[in-house]
C-alpha positions in Angstrom: 34.5 -17.9 -21.8 36.0 -18.1 -18.3 34.2 -17.4 -15.1 35.7 -17.5 -11.6 34.1 -16.5 -8.2 35.9 -15.6 -5.1 33.9 -15.4 -1.9 36.4 -15.4 1.1 34.2 -14.0 3.8 31.0 -15.8 2.6 29.1 -12.5 1.9 31.3 -10.4 -0.3 31.8 -12.0 -3.6 34.0 -11.1 -6.7 33.0 -12.6 -10.0 35.3 -12.2 -13.0 34.3 -13.0 -16.6 36.6 -13.3 -19.5 34.8 -13.0 -22.8 36.3 -14.4 -26.0 35.2 -13.1 -29.5 33.5 -16.4 -30.3 31.2 -15.8 -27.1 29.4 -13.0 -28.7 30.3 -12.8 -32.5 27.2 -14.9 -33.6 24.9 -12.5 -31.7 26.6 -9.4 -33.3 26.2 -10.9 -36.8 22.5 -11.7 -36.4 22.0 -8.0 -35.2 23.8 -6.6 -38.1 22.0 -8.8 -40.5 18.6 -7.5 -38.9 19.7 -3.9 -39.3 20.7 -4.6 -43.0 17.2 -5.8 -43.7 15.7 -2.6 -42.3 18.4 -0.1 -43.5 17.4 2.5 -45.9 20.4 4.1 -47.7 20.3 6.3 -50.6 21.3 4.5 -53.8 20.7 1.0 -52.4 17.6 -1.2 -52.4 16.3 -2.3 -49.0 18.2 -5.3 -47.7 21.0 -4.7 -50.2 23.1 -2.3 -48.4 26.7 -3.5 -48.2 27.6 -5.1 -44.9 30.6 -3.0 -44.7 28.5 0.1 -44.3 26.2 -1.5 -41.8 29.3 -2.5 -39.7 30.8 0.8 -39.9 27.6 2.5 -38.6 26.2 -0.1 -36.2 29.1 -2.6 -35.5 30.4 -0.9 -32.2 26.9 -0.5 -30.6 25.9 -4.1 -31.7 29.1 -5.4 -30.1 28.6 -3.5 -26.9 25.1 -4.8 -26.6 25.8 -8.3 -27.3 28.5 -8.3 -24.6 26.4 -6.6 -22.0 23.5 -9.1 -22.7 25.8 -12.1 -22.5 27.5 -10.9 -19.4 24.1 -10.4 -17.6 22.9 -13.9 -18.6 26.0 -15.6 -17.6 26.1 -13.9 -14.1 22.6 -15.1 -13.3 23.2 -18.5 -14.8 26.4 -19.0 -12.7 24.5 -17.8 -9.6 21.7 -20.4 -10.2 23.9 -23.3 -11.3 26.1 -22.7 -8.2 23.2 -22.1 -5.9 24.6 -18.8 -4.8 21.9 -16.4 -3.5 22.7 -13.0 -4.7 21.2 -9.9 -3.0 20.3 -7.0 -5.3 22.0 -6.6 -8.6 25.8 -7.1 -9.4 27.9 -3.9 -9.5 31.0 -3.2 -11.5 33.9 -4.0 -9.1 36.1 -1.3 -7.9 39.0 -3.7 -9.0 37.7 -3.6 -12.6 40.4 -2.4 -15.2 39.5 -0.4 -18.2 38.5 -2.5 -21.3 39.0 -1.2 -24.8 36.3 -2.6 -26.8 37.7 -1.2 -30.1 40.7 -3.7 -29.6 40.3 -7.4 -30.1 39.0 -9.8 -27.4 39.5 -11.2 -24.9 37.8 -8.7 -22.4 37.9 -9.2 -18.7 35.1 -7.9 -16.5 34.8 -8.0 -12.6 31.6 -7.6 -10.6 31.1 -7.3 -6.8 28.3 -9.7 -5.8 26.5 -9.2 -2.5 25.8 -12.7 -1.2 23.0 -13.7 1.3 24.3 -14.9 4.7 24.1 -18.6 5.4 21.7 -19.7 8.2 19.0 -22.3 8.8 15.6 -21.6 10.4 13.2 -24.4 11.0 9.8 -24.4 12.8 8.2 -27.5 14.2 6.1 -28.7 17.1 8.8 -27.7 19.6 8.3 -24.1 18.8 5.6 -22.3 20.9 4.0 -19.2 19.4 1.2 -17.2 20.5 -2.1 -17.3 18.7 -5.0 -15.0 19.7 -8.7 -15.4 19.4 -10.5 -12.0 19.6 -13.6 -12.4 21.7 -16.9 -11.6 19.9 -19.1 -10.5 23.0 -22.4 -8.6 23.3 -20.7 -5.4 23.8 -18.7 -5.7 20.5 -22.0 -6.7 18.7 -23.8 -3.7 20.2 -21.0 -1.5 18.7 -21.5 -3.1 15.4 -25.3 -2.6 15.6 -24.8 1.0 16.5 -22.5 1.5 13.4 -25.0 -0.1 11.1 -27.9 1.9 12.4 -25.9 5.1 12.4 -24.5 4.6 8.9 -27.9 3.8 7.4 -29.9 6.5 9.1 -31.6 9.5 7.5 -32.1 13.2 8.1 -35.5 14.4 9.3 -36.9 17.8 9.6 -37.0 19.4 13.1 -38.5 22.6 14.6 -35.8 23.4 17.0 -32.0 22.9 17.3 -30.4 20.0 19.2 -26.8 18.8 19.4 -25.8 17.3 16.0 -28.4 18.9 14.1 -27.5 20.3 10.6 -28.9 23.9 9.9 -29.5 25.6 6.7 -30.1 29.5 6.6 -29.3 32.7 4.9 -26.1 34.4 5.8 -25.7 38.2 5.4 -22.6 40.4 6.3 -23.4 43.2 8.7 -21.9 46.6 9.2 -20.6 48.3 12.3 -24.1 49.2 13.3 -25.6 45.6 12.9 -27.4 46.3 9.7 -27.1 44.3 6.6 -24.1 45.6 4.7 -24.6 47.1 1.2 -22.8 45.0 -1.3 -21.7 42.7 1.6 -21.4 38.9 1.4 -24.7 37.1 1.1 -25.0 33.2 1.1 -28.4 31.7 0.7 -29.1 28.1 2.2 -25.7 28.0 3.8 -25.2 24.8 5.8 -23.7 25.0 9.4 -23.2 22.3 11.9 -23.0 24.1 15.1 -21.4 21.1 17.0 -18.3 21.6 15.1 -17.9 25.2 16.0 -14.7 25.5 18.1 -15.4 28.8 19.9 -17.7 28.0 22.7 -19.4 31.4 22.9 -20.3 31.2 19.1 -21.5 27.7 19.6 -23.7 28.7 22.4 -25.6 31.1 20.3 -27.5 28.3 18.7 -28.8 26.7 22.0 -32.6 26.5 21.7 -32.7 28.0 18.2 -35.9 27.5 16.2 -36.9 27.7 12.6 -36.9 31.3 11.5 -34.7 32.6 14.3 -32.1 35.0 13.2 -28.6 34.7 15.0 -25.7 37.1 14.9 -22.4 35.3 14.8 -18.9 36.1 13.9 -17.7 33.6 11.3 -14.0 34.3 11.8 -14.3 33.5 15.5 -16.6 30.5 14.9 -14.4 28.7 12.5 -10.7 28.6 12.7 -10.0 27.0 9.3 -9.7 29.4 6.5 -10.6 26.8 3.9 -13.8 26.1 6.0 -14.7 29.8 6.1 -13.9 30.3 2.3 -16.3 27.3 1.6 -19.1 28.6 3.8 -19.1 32.1 2.4 -18.3 31.2 -1.2 -15.4 33.4 -1.5 -11.7 32.9 -2.5 -9.5 31.7 0.3 -7.1 34.8 0.2 -10.2 37.1 1.0 -10.8 35.2 4.4 -8.2 37.1 6.5 -9.9 40.4 5.7 -13.4 39.3 6.9 -13.8 40.2 10.5 -17.4 41.4 10.6 -20.6 39.7 12.1 -23.1 37.9 10.0 -26.7 37.5 10.5 -27.9 33.8 10.0 -31.7 33.2 9.5 -32.4 29.5 10.1 -34.6 28.2 7.2 -34.2 24.4 7.8 -33.2 22.2 10.7 -32.1 18.6 9.9 -31.9 16.0 12.5 -30.1 12.7 11.9 -32.1 9.8 12.9 -30.5 6.3 13.2 -32.2 3.5 11.2 -34.4 1.3 13.4 -33.3 -2.4 13.8 -36.0 -3.7 11.6 -36.4 -5.9 8.4 -35.6 -2.9 6.1 -32.1 -2.7 7.7 -31.6 -6.5 7.7 -32.5 -6.7 4.0 -30.2 -3.8 3.1 -27.2 -5.3 4.8 -27.5 -9.1 4.1 -30.1 -9.4 1.3 -33.8 -10.1 1.3 -35.2 -12.3 4.1 -31.5 -13.7 4.8 -32.1 -12.4 8.3 -35.6 -12.3 9.8 -35.1 -11.3 13.4 -33.0 -9.2 15.8 -31.7 -12.4 17.1 -30.6 -13.7 13.6 -29.2 -10.2 13.0 -26.9 -10.3 16.0 -25.8 -13.9 15.1 -25.1 -12.8 11.4 -23.0 -9.9 12.8 -21.1 -12.2 15.2 -20.4 -14.5 12.3 -19.0 -11.7 10.1 -16.9 -10.4 13.1 -15.4 -13.7 13.8 -14.3 -14.0 10.2 -13.0 -10.4 10.1 -11.3 -10.8 13.5 -9.7 -14.1 12.5 -7.9 -12.4 9.6 -6.6 -9.7 12.1 -5.5 -12.6 14.5 -3.7 -14.3 11.7 -1.9 -11.1 10.8 -0.8 -10.8 14.3 0.4 -14.5 14.4 2.6 -13.9 11.3 4.0 -11.0 13.1 4.7 -13.0 16.1 6.2 -15.7 13.9 8.5 -13.1 12.4 9.7 -11.8 15.8 10.4 -15.4 17.1 12.4 -16.3 13.9 14.4 -13.1 14.0 15.3 -13.8 17.6 16.1 -17.4 16.8 18.2 -16.6 13.9 20.0 -13.6 15.7 22.0 -10.9 14.0 23.1 -11.9 10.5 26.3 -10.8 8.8 25.6 -8.7 5.6 28.1 -7.1 3.2 27.0 -3.6 4.5 29.4 -1.5 2.3 28.3 -3.3 -0.8 24.6 -3.3 -0.1 24.8 0.4 0.7 26.3 0.9 -2.7 23.6 -1.1 -4.4 21.0 1.0 -2.4 22.5 4.1 -3.5 22.7 2.9 -7.1 18.9 2.3 -6.8 18.2 5.7 -5.3 20.6 8.0 -7.0 18.1 10.9 -6.8 18.0 10.7 -3.0 21.7 10.4 -2.1 24.0 8.9 0.7 21.9 10.5 3.4 18.9 8.6 2.4 20.8 5.3 2.3 22.4 6.0 5.8 18.9 6.9 7.2 17.1 3.8 5.8 19.7 1.1 5.8 19.1 -0.4 9.2 15.4 -0.8 8.4 16.1 -2.1 4.9 18.3 -4.8 6.4 15.5 -5.7 9.0 13.2 -6.1 6.2 15.8 -8.1 4.2 16.4 -10.4 7.0 12.7 -11.3 7.4 12.5 -11.7 3.6 15.3 -14.3 3.7 13.7 -16.2 6.7 10.2 -16.1 5.0 11.9 -17.6 1.8 13.1 -20.6 3.8 9.8 -21.0 5.6 8.0 -21.0 2.2 10.3 -23.5 0.7 10.2 -25.8 3.8 6.5 -25.8 3.8 6.3 -26.2 0.0 4.2 -23.0 -0.4 3.3 -22.1 -3.9 0.7 -19.5 -5.0 -1.1 -19.5 -8.3 -3.4 -17.2 -10.2 -6.4 -18.2 -8.1 -4.6 -17.6 -4.9 -3.7 -14.1 -6.0 -7.2 -13.4 -7.2 -8.6 -14.7 -3.7 -6.1 -12.2 -2.1 -7.6 -9.5 -4.3 -11.1 -10.5 -3.4 -10.2 -10.3 0.3 -9.0 -6.7 -0.4 -12.2 -5.9 -2.2 -14.4 -7.2 0.7 -12.5 -5.2 3.2 -13.0 -2.0 1.0 -16.6 -2.6 0.7 -17.1 -3.3 4.4 -15.4 0.0 5.2 -18.5 1.6 3.5 -21.0 -0.6 5.3 -21.5 -2.7 2.1 -21.7 -6.3 3.6 -24.0 -7.8 1.1 -22.0 -7.3 -2.0 -22.7 -10.3 -4.5 -19.7 -12.6 -5.2 -19.9 -11.6 -8.9 -19.3 -7.9 -8.0 -16.5 -8.7 -5.5 -14.7 -10.8 -8.1 -15.2 -8.2 -10.9 -13.8 -5.4 -8.5 -10.8 -7.7 -7.5 -10.0 -8.1 -11.2 -9.9 -4.4 -11.7 -7.5 -4.3 -8.8 -5.3 -6.7 -10.4 -5.2 -4.7 -13.7 -2.9 -2.3 -12.0 0.6 -3.6 -12.0 1.6 -1.8 -8.9 -0.9 -3.8 -6.9 0.4 -7.4 -8.1 3.4 -7.7 -5.8 1.6 -6.7 -2.7 -1.2 -9.2 -3.5 1.3 -12.0 -4.3 2.9 -11.3 -1.0 -0.5 -11.4 0.7 -1.4 -14.7 -1.0 1.9 -16.2 0.2 1.2 -14.9 3.8 -2.2 -16.5 3.7 -0.9 -19.9 2.8 2.2 -19.6 5.0 0.0 -18.8 8.0 -2.3 -21.7 7.5 0.8 -24.0 7.1 2.6 -22.9 10.2 -0.5 -22.9 12.4 -0.4 -26.7 11.8 3.3 -27.0 12.3 4.1 -25.1 15.5 2.6 -25.4 19.0 0.0 -22.7 19.4 -0.2 -20.9 22.6 -3.9 -20.1 22.3 -5.0 -16.9 24.0 -8.3 -15.0 24.2 -8.5 -11.3 24.1 -10.9 -8.5 23.8 -10.9 -6.4 20.6 -10.0 -3.2 22.6 -7.0 -5.0 24.3 -5.9 -6.5 20.9 -6.0 -3.0 19.3 -4.1 -1.6 22.2 -1.5 -4.4 21.8 -1.3 -3.8 18.0 -0.7 -0.1 18.5 2.2 -0.5 20.9 
């Protein structure tokens, strides 16, 4: 076998492989012997079929498979042995001449190889990068307390309507004279939140309403969304456009949402029994949790700033654009050239950062193991639990949920990347000079949205 590699412009490579019969013959023979063991031909016992018949039926495909496998292995081995960083997969070269595999070897195959541009990025104490500390002040803690008390509140019965109350009542369709329509739509215990009514005139009908009151409203005016009207009236959506009549609504129940008091029951439900025993300790516990959560957000911003700093320092890299577009098109055949042209620039931006990060990871000897990936999954699990106000989930449940996340193959790559980012962030914070800045959460969120 002969392999040659041409790379005159450093980013477009041409790899040529010449394959001799001796390179693949042993593999073909082994494959055919395996076929023979399993072959079932009339008149022959299993394993006793003449090899001539096996070669006649399977020889060509076995030869092609062996050559394809050999070429794939040798390309990647050559790249690795010669420390050539290949981007994407090799593509058959436009210079490839037709090869007749029915004739005897040798066969020559040519492949276009996209090669990563050469550059060097190094970060040290001479590089100054912003690092934010998000301030946890009383106002932020107050907002968190408000969130906890609202999320853990309950509905209580009330006698008269106030803003944000939920009503239940009986809806009856009326005729032109204002009487209950015979065979009209009737819904018992229909729930209405007047505060969400868009039409101000219809909304005002509920002002000061009391239990037992009967209100006449026009549902089609009160609610603009057809799906919402269909749900309220318990009818098919295609009927909604024809419903223009008024309805009577007799209020049978008024429910008022009451926030949970800041008491021991709230403390125990959020952090476990007797972990927090006073409002002061409650606020301190909230502050502690916020600092941990916001530190993760600040580190995410830090790695974004590292990326921007490195991209500026590296400058515009030269890529084999035409070849990379061919590779991208080959991977997105169903989307076509328009998709490639539209997304190519962004893909190059992401590829540039990927190459930069690879160097930073290697320079800082970052390696991730199964435990690191599990910890990244546990972080994801805690965030998801926190979104539902579950801040006291036992470690055992967090770990079990994290393992369930890891069972889905589509989650693995993202969690590996997250584990790498966590370790890289910790390493770079010790390497570069941090330009420490304090910032409020509102200003931080504004900055992140820009």
